Steps between C-alpha positions, in 0.01 A plus 500: 500500500784285381244243378316768311813607328582135412147468365541819297826381353367154402193666344719689250713257289886560496469528124268800532690718743881509532718720700760718323880440546524820712227392745640150530853651572350734772306218656797267504714774683222623744405147610850472645434784742362415840145620564590677820747721316186704371343525853817629641545750222141622559563519864814687450334764268242553773759553762696719266188703439433544868847613562481765224161619634652533847789701351257729330569383140135442392569466119778238563267323754215465239753407227659217707160401661354427156759228441331264750197405281724438209729271701197314609356461155844365387490262787167384386615454144817305637273269695259435207790423274632248768160345564333500153814508295507649150380365173 
């Protein structure tokens, strides 16, 4: 997959697509975070949701449980920025 991303990036010239200043700033900061931080956050939200469910707080359990996919997607973004870099 990394090779595919590199091939995609090389197919589009740097002069054709540029990242904005905000995207570069976000990527610079997020690339400093360890990748396992997002896995721990997702796991924590799952455990928190289970605890709320056991306490009978179903709405809170659903709310906290829905954080897990978001953390995993942010972790994927973090990994892509580290591996493929930014423009």
